[in-house]
C-alpha positions in Angstrom: -14.4 25.4 -86.5 -15.4 28.6 -84.8 -18.0 28.1 -81.8 -19.3 31.1 -79.5 -21.7 31.5 -77.4 -24.8 33.9 -77.4 -28.2 34.7 -75.4 -31.3 35.8 -76.7 -33.0 38.8 -76.1 -36.6 37.0 -76.6 -38.2 33.7 -74.9 -39.3 32.4 -77.7 -36.8 31.8 -80.0 -37.7 28.4 -81.1 -41.7 28.9 -82.0 -41.6 28.5 -85.3 -40.2 25.2 -84.8 -43.8 24.4 -83.0 -41.4 22.1 -80.4 -42.2 24.0 -77.3 -43.4 21.7 -74.5 -43.8 22.4 -70.5 -42.0 20.3 -68.5 -41.8 19.6 -64.6 -38.6 16.9 -64.2 -35.5 18.6 -63.1 -32.3 16.4 -64.6 -30.2 15.5 -61.6 -26.5 15.0 -63.0 -26.0 17.4 -65.5 -24.3 20.4 -66.3 -24.5 20.8 -62.4 -28.3 20.6 -61.6 -27.4 17.8 -59.5 -29.7 17.9 -56.1 -27.4 16.2 -53.9 -29.6 14.9 -51.5 -32.1 13.5 -53.8 -33.5 9.7 -52.5 -35.4 7.2 -53.5 -37.2 5.6 -50.3 -38.5 2.0 -51.8 -41.3 0.1 -50.2 -42.1 -2.3 -49.1 -38.2 -3.2 -49.3 -37.1 0.0 -46.8 -40.7 0.7 -45.5 -43.3 -1.7 -45.1 -45.9 0.9 -45.6 -46.6 3.5 -48.3 -47.3 6.1 -45.6 -43.8 5.5 -43.8 -42.1 5.9 -47.1 -43.8 9.5 -47.3 -43.3 10.2 -43.7 -39.6 9.3 -44.1 -39.0 11.2 -47.2 -38.3 15.0 -47.2 -38.3 17.6 -50.7 -37.2 16.0 -53.7 -37.4 12.5 -52.8 -39.1 9.8 -54.7 -41.2 6.8 -53.0 -41.2 4.0 -55.1 -43.6 1.6 -54.6 -43.5 -2.3 -55.8 -45.9 -5.0 -55.7 -49.4 -6.2 -56.7 -51.8 -4.7 -54.0 -51.6 -2.2 -50.9 -54.3 -2.1 -48.4 -54.8 -1.4 -44.9 -53.4 0.7 -42.2 -50.6 3.0 -43.7 -51.9 2.2 -47.1 -54.9 4.3 -47.1 -56.1 7.8 -46.1 -52.4 8.4 -47.0 -51.2 12.2 -47.1 -48.2 14.2 -48.6 -47.7 16.3 -45.3 -47.4 19.1 -47.7 -43.6 17.9 -49.2 -42.7 18.4 -51.9 -42.1 14.3 -53.3 -43.2 11.9 -55.8 -45.1 9.0 -55.1 -44.7 6.6 -58.1 -45.8 3.3 -58.3 -43.6 0.9 -60.3 -45.5 -1.9 -60.4 -49.5 -0.3 -61.4 -49.8 -0.8 -57.7 -53.6 -1.2 -57.1 -54.7 1.0 -54.0 -57.7 -1.5 -52.2 -59.5 0.5 -49.6 -62.6 -1.6 -49.2 -64.1 1.2 -47.8 -67.7 1.2 -46.7 -70.1 3.3 -45.1 -69.4 2.0 -42.0 -65.8 1.7 -42.4 -64.9 4.7 -44.9 -61.3 5.2 -46.5 -59.6 7.1 -49.6 -57.0 6.6 -51.4 -54.5 10.1 -51.4 -55.7 13.1 -49.5 -53.7 16.3 -50.4 -54.8 19.2 -47.7 -51.8 20.4 -46.8 -51.5 23.3 -49.6 -49.3 20.9 -52.1 -47.5 22.4 -55.4 -47.3 21.3 -58.5 -43.8 18.9 -57.3 -45.9 17.1 -55.2 -46.6 14.1 -58.0 -48.4 11.1 -57.7 -48.4 8.4 -60.5 -48.8 5.4 -61.6 -51.3 4.2 -58.8 -54.9 2.2 -59.4 -57.7 3.0 -56.5 -60.6 1.2 -55.8 -63.6 0.6 -53.6 -63.2 4.3 -52.0 -64.9 6.5 -49.8 -67.9 7.1 -47.5 -66.6 9.4 -45.3 -67.2 12.7 -44.1 -67.1 15.1 -46.7 -64.9 15.7 -48.9 -63.4 12.1 -48.1 -65.6 10.9 -50.2 -63.2 9.7 -53.3 -60.0 7.8 -54.5 -58.3 11.2 -54.6 -59.2 14.1 -52.5 -57.3 17.4 -53.3 -58.7 20.1 -51.1 -57.4 23.9 -48.9 -55.4 25.1 -51.8 -53.5 22.4 -52.6 -52.2 21.9 -56.6 -50.9 18.4 -56.7 -49.8 16.8 -60.3 -51.4 13.7 -60.9 -50.3 11.5 -63.0 -51.8 7.8 -64.5 -53.6 6.6 -62.3 -57.0 5.2 -61.8 -60.1 5.3 -59.6 -63.0 2.4 -60.0 -65.8 1.5 -58.4 -65.8 4.3 -55.9 -68.1 6.9 -54.6 -66.6 9.6 -56.3 -63.4 9.0 -58.2 -61.9 12.6 -57.4 -63.0 15.5 -55.3 -61.3 18.8 -55.7 -62.2 22.0 -54.1 -61.7 24.6 -51.5 -59.3 26.6 -54.3 -57.0 24.5 -55.3 -55.4 23.5 -58.6 -54.3 20.4 -59.6 -52.9 19.3 -62.8 -54.5 15.8 -63.5 -52.8 13.8 -66.4 -53.3 10.9 -68.5 -56.2 9.7 -65.7 -58.8 7.0 -65.7 -62.2 7.6 -63.4 -64.6 4.7 -64.0 -67.3 2.5 -62.7 -67.8 5.2 -59.3 -70.9 5.6 -57.7 -71.6 9.2 -57.9 -69.7 11.5 -60.1 -66.4 10.4 -61.7 -65.2 13.7 -60.9 -66.1 17.1 -58.7 -64.6 20.2 -58.9 -65.7 22.7 -56.5 -65.3 26.4 -55.0 -62.8 28.6 -56.4 -60.7 25.7 -58.0 -59.0 25.7 -61.0 -56.0 23.5 -62.6 -56.1 21.5 -65.3 -57.4 17.8 -66.3 -55.4 16.6 -69.7 -56.1 13.2 -71.6 -58.4 11.5 -69.1 -60.7 8.9 -69.6 -64.0 9.2 -67.5 -67.0 6.8 -68.2 -69.4 4.7 -66.7 -69.8 6.9 -63.7 -73.5 6.5 -61.6 -73.9 10.4 -62.1 -72.2 12.7 -64.1 -69.1 12.1 -65.9 -67.8 15.1 -64.6 -69.3 18.3 -62.1 -68.1 21.5 -62.3 -69.9 23.6 -59.7 -69.6 26.9 -57.7 -66.9 28.8 -59.6 -65.1 25.3 -60.3 -62.9 26.2 -63.6 -60.8 23.6 -64.9 -59.1 23.8 -68.3 -60.3 20.2 -69.7 -58.2 19.2 -72.4 -58.4 15.6 -74.9 -61.2 14.0 -72.3 -63.7 11.4 -73.0 -66.5 11.7 -71.2 -68.4 8.9 -71.9 -71.4 6.0 -70.9 -72.0 8.2 -67.8 -75.7 8.0 -65.7 -76.0 11.5 -65.5 -74.6 14.2 -67.6 -71.6 14.0 -69.5 -70.7 17.2 -68.1 -72.6 19.0 -65.3 -71.9 22.5 -64.8 -73.3 25.3 -61.8 -72.0 28.5 -61.9 -68.8 27.2 -63.9 -66.7 28.8 -67.0 -65.0 25.5 -67.5 -62.9 25.8 -70.8 -63.2 22.6 -72.9 -60.6 22.1 -76.1 -60.6 19.0 -78.0 -62.9 16.4 -75.7 -65.6 14.0 -76.7 -68.8 13.8 -74.5 -71.0 10.9 -75.8 -73.3 8.6 -74.9 -74.3 10.0 -71.4 -77.2 9.1 -70.1 -79.0 12.2 -69.0 -77.4 14.3 -72.2 -74.2 16.0 -73.2 -73.5 19.4 -71.4 -75.8 20.7 -68.7 -74.9 24.5 -68.1 -76.9 25.8 -65.1 -75.9 29.6 -64.7 -72.4 29.0 -66.3 -70.9 30.2 -69.4 -68.0 27.4 -70.5 -65.9 28.2 -72.9 -66.5 24.8 -75.4 -64.3 24.7 -78.9 -63.2 22.0 -81.2 -65.3 18.9 -79.0 -67.7 16.3 -80.4 -70.7 16.8 -78.0 -73.5 14.7 -77.6 -76.6 17.1 -78.6 -74.4 19.7 -79.7 -72.7 23.2 -78.6 -72.1 26.6 -79.8 -68.8 26.9 -80.5 -65.8 26.9 -83.2 -65.0 23.8 -84.2 -67.7 21.4 -82.1 -69.0 18.1 -83.7 -72.3 16.5 -82.8 -72.1 13.2 -84.5 -71.1 9.6 -83.8 -67.8 9.8 -83.1 -67.2 5.9 -83.9 -65.8 4.5 -81.0 -64.0 1.3 -81.3 -62.6 -1.5 -78.9 -58.9 -2.2 -78.6 -56.2 -3.6 -76.5 -56.7 -1.2 -74.1 -60.6 -0.7 -74.1 -63.7 0.8 -76.0 -62.6 4.0 -76.8 -60.0 4.0 -79.5 -61.4 6.0 -83.0 -62.1 4.6 -86.0 -59.8 4.8 -89.0 -59.6 3.8 -92.3 -56.2 3.6 -91.9 -56.2 0.8 -89.0 -58.5 -1.4 -91.1 -62.1 -0.1 -90.4 -64.6 0.9 -92.7 -64.8 4.5 -91.8 -62.9 7.3 -90.6 -63.9 9.0 -86.9 -64.9 12.5 -87.3 -62.4 13.1 -84.6 -59.5 12.3 -86.2 -57.6 15.6 -87.0 -60.3 17.8 -85.7 -59.0 19.3 -82.4 -57.9 22.3 -81.6 -53.9 22.0 -81.8 -51.1 20.2 -83.1 -50.5 17.0 -81.5 -47.1 18.0 -80.6 -48.4 20.8 -78.5 -50.4 19.1 -76.2 -48.4 17.9 -73.6 -48.3 16.9 -69.8 -46.0 15.2 -67.5 -47.0 11.4 -67.4 -45.0 10.6 -64.2 -42.1 9.5 -66.5 -41.3 12.7 -67.9 -42.8 14.9 -70.2 -44.8 13.3 -73.2 -47.1 14.9 -76.0 -50.2 13.8 -77.5 -47.8 13.1 -81.2 -46.1 10.4 -79.0 -49.5 8.7 -78.4 -52.6 7.6 -80.4 -56.1 7.0 -80.9 -55.8 4.1 -83.2 -56.1 0.2 -82.8 -52.8 -0.3 -84.9 -50.9 1.9 -82.8 -50.1 5.2 -85.2 -48.9 8.1 -83.1 -51.4 11.2 -84.0 -49.5 13.5 -85.9 -50.6 17.0 -87.4 -53.5 18.3 -86.1 -54.4 16.6 -82.4 -57.5 13.9 -82.6 -59.9 14.8 -80.0 -60.5 12.6 -77.1 -58.3 10.3 -74.8 -54.9 9.1 -75.8 -53.6 5.5 -74.7 -49.3 5.5 -74.8 -48.4 2.9 -77.9 -46.6 0.7 -75.8 -49.9 0.0 -74.6 -51.3 -1.2 -78.4 -51.1 -4.6 -79.4 -50.5 -3.7 -83.3 -52.5 -5.7 -85.9 -50.2 -8.6 -87.5 -50.6 -6.9 -91.4 -47.5 -4.8 -91.8 -48.3 -0.7 -92.5 -45.7 1.7 -93.5 -45.3 4.1 -91.1 -46.7 7.5 -92.7 -44.4 10.0 -90.9 -40.9 7.9 -91.0 -38.1 10.2 -89.4 -36.0 11.0 -92.5 -32.2 10.2 -91.9 -29.5 12.3 -93.4 -26.9 9.8 -95.7 -23.6 8.8 -93.7 -22.1 10.0 -97.5 -23.8 13.5 -98.1 -23.6 13.9 -101.8 -23.0 17.7 -101.6 -26.3 18.5 -102.9 -29.0 19.3 -100.5 -31.9 16.5 -101.4 -35.8 17.7 -101.7 -36.9 16.2 -98.3 -34.1 18.1 -96.8 -33.1 21.7 -98.9 -31.3 23.0 -96.3 -28.9 20.2 -96.6 -28.3 20.0 -92.8 -28.7 18.2 -89.7 -28.5 17.4 -86.2 -27.8 14.2 -84.6 -27.7 13.7 -80.6 -25.6 11.1 -79.1 -26.2 9.9 -75.2 -25.7 6.6 -73.6 -28.5 4.0 -74.1 -31.5 4.7 -71.5 -32.0 3.8 -68.6 -28.2 5.0 -67.1 -27.6 3.8 -63.6 -25.2 5.1 -60.7 -21.4 4.5 -61.8 -22.2 4.6 -65.3 -20.7 7.0 -68.0 -22.4 10.0 -69.8 -21.8 12.4 -72.0 -24.1 14.2 -74.2 -22.8 15.0 -78.2 -24.1 16.6 -81.2 -23.4 15.6 -84.4 -23.9 18.6 -87.0 -23.8 16.8 -90.6 -23.5 19.1 -93.8 -24.7 17.9 -97.7 -23.4 21.4 -99.0 -20.1 21.4 -100.7 -19.1 24.7 -99.2 -18.5 25.7 -95.4 -21.1 26.8 -93.5 -20.3 30.0 -91.3 -22.0 31.1 -88.0 -24.9 28.8 -88.0 -26.6 28.9 -84.3 -27.0 25.8 -82.9 -29.5 25.5 -80.2 -29.9 22.8 -77.1 -32.0 22.5 -74.7 -33.2 20.0 -71.7 -36.9 19.9 -70.8 -36.4 20.3 -66.9 -37.2 22.2 -64.0 -40.2 24.1 -65.4 -38.8 25.1 -68.2 -36.3 24.7 -71.0 -32.5 24.7 -69.6 -30.3 26.4 -72.6 -27.0 24.9 -72.9 -24.2 26.2 -72.9 -24.9 27.9 -69.4 -28.1 25.7 -68.2 -30.1 28.8 -67.7 -33.5 29.0 -68.7 -32.4 32.3 -70.6 -32.7 31.3 -74.2 -29.3 30.8 -75.8 -26.9 29.0 -78.8 -23.7 28.8 -79.8 -22.8 29.8 -83.0 -21.0 27.0 -85.2 -18.8 26.8 -88.7 -19.5 23.9 -90.1 -17.3 22.1 -92.7 -18.4 20.8 -96.0 -19.9 17.6 -96.9 -19.1 15.8 -93.7 -20.0 15.5 -89.8 -18.1 17.1 -86.8 -19.1 16.2 -83.3 -20.1 19.3 -81.0 -19.2 17.9 -77.2 -22.1 19.3 -74.6 -21.5 17.7 -71.5 -18.1 15.6 -71.6 -17.7 12.2 -69.9 -18.5 12.1 -66.4 -19.4 9.3 -64.1 -23.6 9.1 -62.9 -23.8 9.8 -59.5 -25.6 7.6 -56.9 -27.7 10.7 -55.6 -29.6 10.9 -58.8 -32.5 9.0 -58.1 -35.1 8.0 -60.8 -36.4 10.4 -63.3 -36.6 11.2 -67.5 -36.6 14.2 -69.8 -36.2 15.2 -73.3 -32.8 16.3 -74.7 -33.6 19.0 -78.0 -31.0 20.6 -80.7 -31.6 22.4 -83.8 -29.9 24.4 -85.9 -31.7 27.9 -86.7 -31.1 30.2 -89.6 -29.1 33.8 -88.5 -32.4 35.5 -88.1 -34.1 32.7 -85.7 -37.3 32.5 -88.0 -37.0 28.9 -88.8 -35.4 25.9 -88.1 -32.9 24.1 -90.9 -32.7 20.9 -91.9 -33.6 18.4 -89.7 -33.5 18.4 -85.7 -33.7 16.0 -83.1 -34.7 14.8 -79.8 -34.0 12.4 -77.5 -36.0 10.6 -74.7 -33.0 9.8 -71.6 -34.1 7.9 -68.5 -32.0 7.2 -65.8 -32.9 5.4 -62.0 
């Protein structure tokens, strides 16, 4: 079998597959991409308080927090001090600020120009605020700071989150509930993104975007807030696949504003492509009150928000704090079936958070698999008659374990296939890293596939996983393309991978 390396001249070789996602995790330990100095700093094992752990960290480190609740000095008013580090809870740690107007405090403050490689993940923040503006929220992001906030919640605080002063954070998979004022305030020339967030039950507006606060808001649910779902003043905020419903004052108030609203369900209606104004048919499930009714999950009617969003569910992706996740791996249904094809509007939950119904149901989108003994004839569900299968060790991989990566190519053809482009790439470092050189320049190898069988291609030979790799997760993809690079041949494969 011949194998030859190639590099593409374009940057969108795989666009016909609709696989493309954005990633921010650098995969250490593979293809020479080891970050030798990265360390995991554990709180409270190594340091008593979270701020002490942050102060000890250097760029690239992870401060890993375990424990039910942290409070008091060193565990409130915390700041990253401009460092490119990850601060993550392994146990959904609660940060109890215990703030009062007489003794104000916040959870985390980003004020030193942090960028997207400063990541906060997995914390529940409560009872925060009451300080001098803008120190009035569970999370405050100011002074041209642009961190990544993943899978956090803010509850029963003065404000949930304040973003201002030309800051551009990415806020992903967060929940902002039961705050006294606005759930989220985005202001003063700040942009950034808000993806798959739940903003409900707040004492004023669900979200306020004012004075050229212009985030992109995607697949968020803003409901049951005491003011407007969205209050805009001098804003050009973009909304896609959002649900704004049952807010006391109405859906969107757009004073001197020109928002771009499309494929959203808006209380009271709003002009724009694909927008709806009808009951979203929320139902209660194991993770709250904002699942969507679906006949396939046993409800009498299907929500109008199902399959009504702006893109394919596999195209709406974000950093979850444990690697990239796309909405085709999450659900809006109480039975836990993932969102396939056109994305549902509104907030999605992880499938491992859903308690499924006891009634057995066959998934409508089973993963096809190639027979281990090919018949020599392409099948109707795989007319190309070829497939790839990624083999890696079971996750998570630990220090001292053996790691390897092999792609097995299967063919059901009676004749050999010559010079077929094979892609293998990793989602990491804010880009795709392509085999064989592990650079971001799209590349592939040409393989000759023997008839009616399976042949392994060793992508990464076995090596010992290093102690310096820290904690993380990523995805590994592989696919065969036709010679014109216009489509995927047969079945492609993806393997999630994690290490600690």
